[in-house]
Each structure stands twice: as structure tokens, then as C-alpha cells.
N, CA, C and O of each residue as an XYZ file, in Angstrom:
336
protein
N     -40.992    118.138   -209.462
C     -41.439    117.840   -208.251
C     -41.128    119.097   -207.397
O     -42.000    119.638   -206.717
N     -40.085    119.457   -207.450
C     -39.616    120.730   -206.815
C     -40.669    121.763   -206.678
O     -41.085    122.354   -205.681
N     -41.020    121.839   -208.023
C     -41.661    123.206   -208.725
C     -42.986    123.114   -207.852
O     -43.362    124.106   -207.227
N     -43.728    121.849   -207.812
C     -44.952    121.520   -207.055
C     -45.120    122.084   -205.565
O     -45.969    122.783   -205.014
N     -43.778    121.388   -205.110
C     -43.632    121.754   -203.653
C     -43.423    123.103   -203.093
O     -43.510    123.422   -201.907
N     -43.027    124.138   -204.491
C     -42.770    125.348   -204.080
C     -44.030    126.210   -204.156
O     -44.310    127.217   -203.507
N     -44.728    125.570   -205.110
C     -46.196    126.490   -205.393
C     -47.104    126.059   -204.155
O     -47.708    126.907   -203.499
N     -47.176    124.563   -203.843
C     -47.840    124.269   -202.511
C     -47.383    124.830   -201.079
O     -48.180    124.937   -200.147
N     -46.219    125.128   -201.002
C     -45.646    126.069   -199.826
C     -46.271    127.513   -200.150
O     -46.782    128.093   -199.192
N     -46.283    128.138   -201.361
C     -46.661    129.385   -201.174
C     -47.967    129.466   -201.138
O     -48.503    130.404   -200.549
N     -48.755    128.410   -201.819
C     -50.347    128.781   -201.658
C     -50.686    128.218   -200.249
O     -51.625    128.841   -199.754
N     -50.187    127.190   -199.429
C     -50.357    127.034   -198.222
C     -49.851    128.333   -197.093
O     -50.410    128.591   -196.027
N     -48.851    128.916   -197.575
C     -48.675    130.302   -196.970
C     -49.480    131.400   -196.874
O     -49.773    132.097   -195.902
N     -49.865    131.466   -198.276
C     -51.136    132.388   -198.403
C     -52.466    132.170   -197.701
O     -53.158    133.032   -197.159
N     -52.708    130.842   -197.805
C     -53.785    130.707   -197.016
C     -53.553    130.424   -195.431
O     -54.444    130.494   -194.585
N     -52.752    130.228   -195.285
C     -52.364    130.494   -193.652
C     -52.271    131.938   -193.207
O     -52.749    132.325   -192.140
N     -51.728    132.606   -193.943
C     -51.665    134.000   -193.303
C     -53.025    134.506   -193.793
O     -53.539    135.248   -192.956
N     -53.643    134.358   -194.715
C     -55.269    134.894   -194.566
C     -56.211    134.545   -193.314
O     -56.941    135.361   -192.750
N     -56.054    133.052   -192.945
C     -56.744    132.442   -192.017
C     -56.056    133.169   -190.542
O     -56.847    133.520   -189.667
N     -55.023    133.304   -190.398
C     -54.817    133.767   -189.380
C     -54.836    135.010   -189.183
O     -55.132    135.301   -188.024
N     -54.543    136.260   -190.172
C     -54.849    137.416   -190.140
C     -56.529    137.991   -189.841
O     -56.948    139.010   -189.293
N     -57.197    136.862   -190.458
C     -58.911    137.324   -190.404
C     -59.180    136.550   -188.500
O     -59.860    137.042   -187.600
N     -58.555    135.565   -188.478
C     -58.859    135.183   -187.071
C     -58.534    136.268   -185.696
O     -59.167    136.587   -184.689
N     -56.948    136.684   -186.382
C     -56.299    137.631   -185.290
C     -57.166    139.162   -185.432
O     -57.277    139.875   -184.434
N     -57.618    139.480   -186.449
C     -58.523    140.673   -186.606
C     -59.856    140.356   -185.441
O     -60.104    141.183   -184.564
N     -60.579    139.175   -185.563
C     -61.598    139.094   -185.035
C     -61.356    138.930   -183.686
O     -62.319    139.405   -183.084
N     -60.297    138.358   -182.696
C     -59.834    138.434   -181.657
C     -59.217    139.765   -181.133
O     -59.168    140.097   -179.948
N     -58.825    140.365   -182.031
C     -58.586    142.015   -181.481
C     -59.828    142.848   -181.259
O     -60.087    143.551   -180.281
N     -60.500    142.655   -182.274
C     -61.944    143.264   -181.922
C     -62.833    142.813   -181.011
O     -63.754    143.549   -180.656
N     -62.680    141.474   -180.476
C     -63.481    141.213   -179.551
C     -62.543    141.625   -177.998
O     -63.157    141.916   -176.971
N     -61.124    141.589   -178.049
C     -60.299    141.957   -177.036
C     -60.744    143.588   -176.825
O     -60.942    144.016   -175.689
N     -60.850    144.243   -177.732
C     -60.922    145.831   -177.482
C     -62.692    145.928   -177.050
O     -63.132    146.794   -176.293
N     -63.264    145.209   -177.490
C     -64.662    145.248   -176.771
C     -64.341    144.972   -175.533
O     -64.578    145.863   -174.717
N     -63.840    143.938   -175.126
C     -63.950    143.616   -173.895
C     -63.203    144.304   -172.882
O     -63.389    144.077   -171.687
N     -62.146    145.350   -173.418
C     -61.206    146.071   -172.520
C     -62.164    147.173   -172.553
O     -62.347    147.770   -171.492
N     -62.739    147.504   -173.482
C     -63.861    148.823   -173.394
C     -64.610    148.783   -172.327
O     -64.632    149.722   -171.531
N     -65.405    147.558   -172.155
C     -66.077    147.107   -171.269
C     -65.532    147.046   -169.519
O     -66.216    146.955   -168.500
N     -64.596    147.103   -169.626
C     -64.189    146.695   -168.049
C     -63.279    147.757   -167.961
O     -62.425    147.527   -167.105
N     -63.151    148.766   -168.491
C     -62.406    150.221   -168.178
C     -63.811    150.936   -168.173
O     -63.716    151.810   -167.312
N     -64.989    150.972   -168.696
C     -66.341    151.651   -168.505
C     -66.899    151.442   -167.084
O     -67.373    152.355   -166.408
N     -66.770    149.749   -166.571
C     -67.272    149.392   -165.287
C     -66.196    149.862   -164.095
O     -66.543    150.063   -162.931
N     -64.887    149.995   -164.570
C     -64.044    150.252   -163.639
C     -64.383    151.895   -163.164
O     -64.435    152.302   -162.003
N     -64.584    152.664   -164.368
C     -65.222    154.042   -164.418
C     -66.218    154.427   -163.493
O     -66.185    155.395   -162.733
N     -67.247    153.449   -163.648
C     -68.554    153.595   -163.326
C     -68.356    153.273   -161.514
O     -68.979    153.908   -160.663
N     -67.489    152.304   -161.242
C     -67.324    151.868   -159.666
C     -66.908    153.012   -159.351
O     -67.652    153.704   -158.656
N     -65.487    153.590   -159.805
C     -65.118    154.941   -159.664
C     -65.750    155.936   -159.200
O     -65.419    156.662   -158.263
N     -67.107    156.008   -160.159
C     -67.771    157.463   -160.127
C     -68.758    156.928   -158.636
O     -69.075    157.500   -157.593
N     -68.938    155.933   -159.045
C     -69.925    155.401   -157.648
C     -69.593    155.731   -156.365
O     -70.327    156.373   -155.615
N     -68.294    155.229   -156.035
C     -67.482    155.636   -154.751
C     -67.603    157.218   -154.340
O     -68.000    157.606   -153.242
N     -67.244    157.946   -155.275
C     -66.881    159.487   -155.260
C     -68.443    160.017   -154.829
O     -68.626    160.851   -153.942
N     -69.636    159.322   -155.693
C     -70.680    159.705   -155.348
C     -71.667    159.341   -154.106
O     -72.731    159.804   -153.695
N     -70.839    158.336   -153.726
C     -71.013    157.908   -152.271
C     -70.533    158.847   -151.354
O     -71.321    159.249   -150.498
N     -69.566    159.205   -151.368
C     -68.711    159.792   -150.282
C     -69.367    161.145   -150.353
O     -69.703    161.723   -149.319
N     -69.593    161.757   -151.760
C     -70.527    163.012   -151.638
C     -71.602    163.012   -150.828
O     -71.741    163.811   -149.902
N     -72.465    162.066   -151.151
C     -73.902    162.121   -150.430
C     -73.827    161.964   -149.152
O     -74.830    162.271   -148.509
N     -73.065    161.634   -148.685
C     -73.079    161.449   -146.958
C     -71.683    162.444   -146.282
O     -70.482    162.218   -146.140
N     -72.616    163.664   -145.969
C     -71.614    164.507   -145.043
C     -70.801    163.959   -144.066
O     -69.625    164.317   -144.014
N     -71.303    163.030   -143.171
C     -70.538    162.565   -142.274
C     -69.643    161.646   -142.155
O     -69.397    161.013   -141.129
N     -69.151    161.548   -143.149
C     -67.838    160.437   -143.258
C     -68.353    159.012   -143.619
O     -69.209    158.606   -144.405
N     -67.487    158.396   -142.726
C     -67.970    156.845   -142.609
C     -69.488    156.562   -141.830
O     -70.122    157.378   -141.161
N     -69.732    155.613   -142.036
C     -71.313    155.207   -141.320
C     -71.132    154.943   -140.063
O     -70.150    154.382   -139.579
N     -72.021    155.319   -139.537
C     -72.254    155.125   -137.948
C     -71.586    156.291   -137.341
O     -71.497    156.023   -136.143
N     -71.098    157.392   -137.556
C     -70.825    158.240   -136.677
C     -71.932    158.962   -136.289
O     -72.899    158.986   -137.050
N     -71.967    159.612   -135.141
C     -72.610    160.436   -134.807
C     -71.981    162.056   -134.343
O     -71.311    162.418   -133.377
N     -72.581    162.833   -135.592
C     -71.825    164.167   -135.555
C     -71.963    165.260   -134.351
O     -71.402    166.335   -134.138
N     -72.875    164.572   -133.716
C     -73.224    165.490   -132.361
C     -73.030    164.931   -131.219
O     -73.678    165.384   -130.276
N     -72.177    163.901   -130.995
C     -71.348    163.216   -130.027
C     -70.698    164.370   -129.008
O     -71.060    164.310   -127.833
N     -70.090    165.047   -129.257
C     -69.442    166.055   -128.454
C     -70.240    167.233   -127.907
O     -69.646    168.045   -127.196
N     -71.580    167.402   -128.186
C     -72.508    168.532   -128.080
C     -72.903    168.117   -126.374
O     -72.947    166.935   -126.033
N     -73.127    169.058   -125.558
C     -73.638    168.753   -124.338
C     -74.647    169.692   -123.961
O     -74.392    170.365   -122.962
N     -75.850    169.905   -124.601
C     -76.915    171.066   -124.878
C     -78.254    170.236   -124.143
O     -78.547    169.095   -124.499
N     -78.978    170.937   -123.128
C     -80.024    170.369   -122.715
C     -81.151    171.348   -123.497
O     -81.562    172.398   -123.003
N     -81.558    170.849   -124.737
C     -82.720    171.300   -125.439
C     -83.863    171.933   -124.580
O     -84.576    172.712   -125.211
N     -84.159    171.760   -123.327
C     -85.264    172.269   -122.617
C     -84.811    173.258   -121.473
O     -85.523    173.584   -120.523
N     -83.616    173.654   -121.687
C     -83.418    174.811   -120.770
C     -84.236    176.243   -121.030
O     -84.490    177.087   -120.171
N     -84.517    176.281   -122.195
C     -85.175    177.678   -122.793
C     -86.285    177.619   -123.197
O     -86.653    178.445   -124.032
N     -87.144    176.639   -122.732
C     -88.446    176.485   -122.958
C     -89.372    177.106   -122.606
O     -89.602    176.941   -121.408
N     -90.385    178.116   -123.365
C     -91.353    178.635   -122.739
C     -92.667    177.774   -122.365
O     -93.336    177.231   -123.244
N     -92.926    177.706   -121.249
C     -94.162    176.824   -120.848
C     -95.275    177.773   -121.163
O     -96.046    177.083   -121.831
N     -95.618    178.568   -121.092
C     -97.068    179.390   -121.199
C     -96.527    180.188   -122.404
O     -95.566    180.954   -122.317
N     -97.319    179.914   -123.699
C     -96.491    180.960   -124.890
C     -97.588    182.087   -124.594
O     -97.491    183.001   -125.412
N     -98.555    182.266   -123.699
C     -99.019    183.796   -123.669
C     -98.425    184.318   -122.779
O     -98.683    185.499   -122.547
N     -97.512    183.681   -122.041
C     -96.866    184.934   -120.944
C     -95.470    185.417   -121.460
O     -94.669    184.751   -122.115
N     -95.372    186.382   -121.141
C     -94.224    187.305   -121.655
C     -93.215    187.403   -120.809
O     -92.241    188.101   -121.089
């Protein structure tokens, strides 16, 4: 009876180890894939922010880069293009 219990314990341990190992390996692969996708999304978002800042030379949206310039564009206009 004790020998049968030891054999069943060993068989149960081997079956449990194999099942746990295969399940753990599958979940580890799934976790690695999800982690890779998450990191790729974060990198894409960071690159998108950098590209958006590089595309806008004026900084934040809504700024007027010419707000401090007080020049009248009509001061030096030639009215008659044929006059010297």
C-alpha cells in the first residue's frame, strides 16, 4: 500500500510539473508578446510627440510669432510702377 502511494505521488508530481511547465511557458510567451506590443506603442507615441514638436516651429499652438512686430507694410509701396 505504501509503495502504491509513493508511485501515485511520483506520477502526480511528474504530471503536475509537466502541466504547470507547459502552462507557464505559454503564459510567459503571451506576456512577452504583450510587453513587446506595449513597449512598441509607447515608443511610437514618444516618437509621435517628438515629430509633432519638430513639425511646429512656433512651439505651442495658438501663438502668433509676429505679435511684437509693428511695421506698416504700406509705407514703402510704389503706387506707379512706371515712375522712377
